[in-house]
RODO-2510 file (C-alpha; in nm, 4 decimals, decimal comma):
residues 238
     n   res          X          Y          Z
     1     x     9,2104    27,9166    17,7402
     2     x     9,3416    27,6157    17,5850
     3     x     9,5024    27,5950    17,3046
     4     x     9,2050    27,4357    17,1568
     5     x     8,9935    27,6795    17,2680
     6     x     9,2156    28,0122    17,1024
     7     x     9,2149    27,7781    16,7378
     8     x     8,8520    27,7912    16,7306
     9     x     8,7965    28,1377    16,8376
    10     x     9,0730    28,2808    16,5834
    11     x     8,8741    28,0527    16,3535
    12     x     8,5638    28,1961    16,4507
    13     x     8,6843    28,5647    16,3602
    14     x     8,8524    28,4524    16,0398
    15     x     8,5242    28,3149    15,8738
    16     x     8,2834    28,5892    16,0275
    17     x     8,5258    28,8371    15,8727
    18     x     8,5274    28,6753    15,5619
    19     x     8,1250    28,6089    15,5813
    20     x     8,1134    28,9989    15,6505
    21     x     8,3248    29,0998    15,3516
    22     x     8,1358    28,8618    15,1063
    23     x     7,7937    28,9693    15,2632
    24     x     7,9262    29,3237    15,1890
    25     x     7,9948    29,2956    14,8481
    26     x     7,6420    29,1343    14,7626
    27     x     7,5091    29,3890    14,9107
    28     x     7,7190    29,6440    14,6711
    29     x     7,6375    29,5081    14,4255
    30     x     7,2806    29,4981    14,4394
    31     x     7,2419    29,8272    14,4874
    32     x     7,4541    29,9274    14,2000
    33     x     7,2146    29,6811    13,9660
    34     x     6,9182    29,8600    14,0868
    35     x     6,7927    29,4980    14,2891
    36     x     6,5488    29,4792    14,5534
    37     x     6,5411    29,1023    14,5238
    38     x     6,7290    28,8832    14,7883
    39     x     7,0582    28,6726    14,6540
    40     x     7,1119    28,3429    14,8219
    41     x     7,4913    28,2968    14,9153
    42     x     7,6029    27,9524    14,9131
    43     x     7,9311    27,8541    15,1074
    44     x     8,1448    27,5972    14,9385
    45     x     8,3472    27,3806    15,2299
    46     x     8,4860    27,1497    14,9891
    47     x     8,7710    27,0378    15,1806
    48     x     8,7122    27,2290    15,4871
    49     x     8,5914    27,0214    15,7905
    50     x     8,2680    26,9331    15,9540
    51     x     8,3088    27,1877    16,2607
    52     x     8,3843    27,4619    15,9546
    53     x     8,0170    27,4330    15,8719
    54     x     7,8846    27,4117    16,1886
    55     x     8,0414    27,7407    16,2784
    56     x     7,8904    27,8704    15,9206
    57     x     7,6120    27,7670    16,0629
    58     x     7,6436    27,9159    16,3975
    59     x     7,7468    28,2787    16,1776
    60     x     7,3506    28,2590    16,0073
    61     x     7,4648    28,0571    15,7513
    62     x     7,1937    27,8699    15,5988
    63     x     7,3159    27,7415    15,2483
    64     x     7,6226    27,5105    15,2158
    65     x     7,8058    27,3798    14,8806
    66     x     8,0004    27,0343    14,8299
    67     x     8,1723    26,9126    14,5042
    68     x     8,2212    26,5688    14,5897
    69     x     7,9869    26,2935    14,6824
    70     x     8,2150    26,0680    14,8739
    71     x     8,3530    26,3942    15,1094
    72     x     8,0127    26,5179    15,1600
    73     x     7,8777    26,1959    15,2565
    74     x     8,1630    26,1667    15,4863
    75     x     8,1195    26,5150    15,6127
    76     x     7,7757    26,5387    15,6557
    77     x     7,7205    26,2393    15,8801
    78     x     7,8641    26,4360    16,1571
    79     x     7,7847    26,7566    16,1024
    80     x     7,5788    26,8931    16,4484
    81     x     7,3923    27,1709    16,2200
    82     x     7,2646    26,9484    15,9557
    83     x     6,9121    26,9775    15,9928
    84     x     6,9397    27,3649    15,9674
    85     x     7,1139    27,3623    15,6564
    86     x     7,0501    27,3325    15,2783
    87     x     7,3217    27,1155    15,1152
    88     x     7,3932    27,2477    14,7479
    89     x     7,5849    26,9774    14,5356
    90     x     7,7821    27,1711    14,2669
    91     x     8,0384    26,9347    14,1459
    92     x     8,0394    26,7311    13,8097
    93     x     7,8206    26,4214    13,9050
    94     x     7,9312    26,0863    13,7966
    95     x     7,6133    25,8721    13,6928
    96     x     7,7539    25,5911    13,9655
    97     x     7,7208    25,8322    14,2362
    98     x     7,3723    25,9651    14,1618
    99     x     7,1962    25,7628    14,3942
   100     x     7,3711    25,8886    14,6893
   101     x     7,3853    26,2232    14,6278
   102     x     7,0222    26,2273    14,5538
   103     x     6,9870    26,0935    14,9093
   104     x     7,2483    26,3523    15,0915
   105     x     7,1627    26,6542    14,8657
   106     x     6,8672    26,8667    14,8570
   107     x     6,9591    27,0476    14,5793
   108     x     7,1824    26,9348    14,2547
   109     x     7,3162    27,2482    14,0551
   110     x     7,5323    27,0446    13,8154
   111     x     7,2658    26,8369    13,6008
   112     x     7,4238    26,7839    13,2607
   113     x     7,2686    26,4658    13,1151
   114     x     6,9680    26,2602    13,0645
   115     x     7,0755    26,0259    13,2330
   116     x     7,1849    26,1897    13,5495
   117     x     6,8088    26,2830    13,5476
   118     x     6,6554    25,9800    13,5146
   119     x     6,8971    25,8035    13,8135
   120     x     6,8356    26,1074    14,0363
   121     x     6,4715    26,0905    14,0248
   122     x     6,4987    25,6948    14,0478
   123     x     6,7072    25,7126    14,3663
   124     x     6,5051    25,9981    14,5321
   125     x     6,1282    25,8802    14,5334
   126     x     6,2074    25,6534    14,8390
   127     x     6,3057    26,0107    15,0316
   128     x     5,9628    26,1157    14,9965
   129     x     6,0048    26,4771    14,8979
   130     x     6,1610    26,6249    14,5792
   131     x     6,5184    26,6709    14,5088
   132     x     6,5697    27,0686    14,3830
   133     x     6,7586    27,0548    14,0153
   134     x     6,9294    27,3113    13,8058
   135     x     7,0622    27,2742    13,4264
   136     x     7,4428    27,3063    13,4285
   137     x     7,5245    27,5164    13,0851
   138     x     7,8975    27,4851    12,9265
   139     x     7,9190    27,8928    12,8569
   140     x     8,2204    27,8013    12,6236
   141     x     8,0987    27,5286    12,3632
   142     x     8,3150    27,3103    12,5638
   143     x     8,1366    27,0029    12,8219
   144     x     8,5287    26,8796    12,9550
   145     x     8,4337    27,0850    13,2811
   146     x     8,0667    26,9625    13,2948
   147     x     7,7474    27,1701    13,0985
   148     x     7,5109    27,1007    12,8250
   149     x     7,5566    27,3072    12,5623
   150     x     7,2706    27,5912    12,5260
   151     x     7,1053    27,4136    12,2778
   152     x     7,0325    27,1257    12,4724
   153     x     6,9346    27,2615    12,7919
   154     x     6,5549    27,2827    12,6988
   155     x     6,4974    26,9260    12,6268
   156     x     6,6784    26,8482    12,9589
   157     x     6,4647    27,0626    13,1740
   158     x     6,1817    26,9128    12,9945
   159     x     6,2956    26,5602    13,1322
   160     x     6,3243    26,7118    13,4993
   161     x     6,0289    26,8433    13,4896
   162     x     5,8846    26,5192    13,3896
   163     x     6,0070    26,3602    13,6950
   164     x     5,7465    26,2755    13,9624
   165     x     6,0514    26,3416    14,2356
   166     x     6,2580    26,6097    14,0853
   167     x     6,1634    27,0163    14,1010
   168     x     6,3532    27,2136    13,8478
   169     x     6,4520    27,5277    13,9697
   170     x     6,6474    27,6925    13,7228
   171     x     7,0421    27,6896    13,5400
   172     x     7,3953    27,6767    13,6746
   173     x     7,7006    27,8174    13,5317
   174     x     8,0849    27,8832    13,5759
   175     x     8,2830    28,1079    13,3486
   176     x     8,4585    28,0038    13,0985
   177     x     8,8201    28,0203    13,2087
   178     x     8,9673    28,3864    13,1157
   179     x     8,6288    28,4188    12,9512
   180     x     8,4628    28,7685    13,0278
   181     x     8,2149    28,7136    13,3419
   182     x     7,9859    28,9344    13,2295
   183     x     7,9450    28,8371    12,8583
   184     x     7,9367    28,4962    13,0150
   185     x     7,6444    28,5656    13,2420
   186     x     7,4914    28,7425    13,0143
   187     x     7,4671    28,4511    12,8114
   188     x     7,3216    28,2484    13,1252
   189     x     7,0652    28,4635    13,1728
   190     x     6,9457    28,4268    12,7839
   191     x     6,9595    28,0448    12,8594
   192     x     6,7290    28,1224    13,1649
   193     x     6,4923    28,3389    13,0209
   194     x     6,4238    28,0912    12,7880
   195     x     6,3769    27,8145    13,0173
   196     x     6,1499    28,0337    13,2322
   197     x     5,8979    28,0921    12,8868
   198     x     5,8348    27,6981    12,9880
   199     x     5,9178    27,6653    13,2814
   200     x     5,7971    28,0013    13,5033
   201     x     5,8873    27,7954    13,8239
   202     x     6,2228    27,7908    13,7112
   203     x     6,3389    28,1279    13,8525
   204     x     6,7143    28,0733    14,0036
   205     x     7,0218    28,1210    13,8340
   206     x     7,3436    27,9738    14,0194
   207     x     7,6380    28,1735    13,9126
   208     x     7,9209    28,3434    14,0472
   209     x     8,2163    28,2688    14,2547
   210     x     8,4872    28,4875    14,4982
   211     x     8,6391    28,6314    14,1715
   212     x     8,3454    28,7399    13,9736
   213     x     7,9898    28,7154    14,1924
   214     x     7,9738    29,1238    14,1339
   215     x     7,9358    29,0244    13,7256
   216     x     7,6967    28,7361    13,8174
   217     x     7,4405    28,9605    14,0544
   218     x     7,4542    29,2547    13,7476
   219     x     7,3412    28,9654    13,5194
   220     x     7,0355    28,8191    13,7841
   221     x     7,2231    28,5353    13,9538
   222     x     6,9810    28,4326    14,2480
   223     x     7,2622    28,2434    14,3744
   224     x     7,5892    28,2443    14,4450
   225     x     7,8851    27,9713    14,5146
   226     x     8,1651    28,1833    14,7569
   227     x     8,4137    27,9366    14,8993
   228     x     8,7876    28,1060    14,9493
   229     x     8,6516    28,4317    14,9954
   230     x     8,5435    28,3244    15,2758
   231     x     8,6723    28,0213    15,4381
   232     x     9,0536    28,0841    15,2822
   233     x     9,2806    27,8643    15,0900
   234     x     9,1733    27,5204    15,0778
   235     x     9,2088    27,2834    15,4004
   236     x     9,2928    26,9111    15,3442
   237     x     9,1246    26,6651    15,5007
   238     x     9,4429    26,4392    15,4925
***
């Protein structure tokens, strides 16, 4: 076996092990919460190469996440398994990048301003299929890490719902640094319930990462964004 083949085999074993452990954690959390519905695992591939993305697809992963438009655009142009994957954009989104993201992503989790909604809608139209959108919620009253204040979310949800080429799917949040994730995700569930009262189709709750996925599952998360627990410490793309 060549050195390259040995490295690929070792990486496959490493990633498969991480994936199995995370799936087991999710199943255990679902049972503990008495949930029988499915929870979608989004593997965050930020700063990992296209080869890892293709490996994940071979291991049965269907949903992957990226944080940066430039990295995602370059990487997924060479990912061989792109047609088998749903690409979630989960990072903070700048208005001048919205057009590019609308063309490469299948889902955008980080919509938190009206200006983004208009830009995504305009640039998605030529694609001929709707873009799934979640409203990012700030759970600590600050917006520096992205996210709209809870009081703003209903207005933004209405704007998304009014766009022909956007499809409102639900809400997303990151637990504030140093906060109790159970309390944070309980608050997110409250925001989600209010949005679903007006938009019954907006059922997704994107919450939970490597360190706090169990808390997210307890509070109804439908989508988990996990990177490190599966792929290891962030690699450098040079």
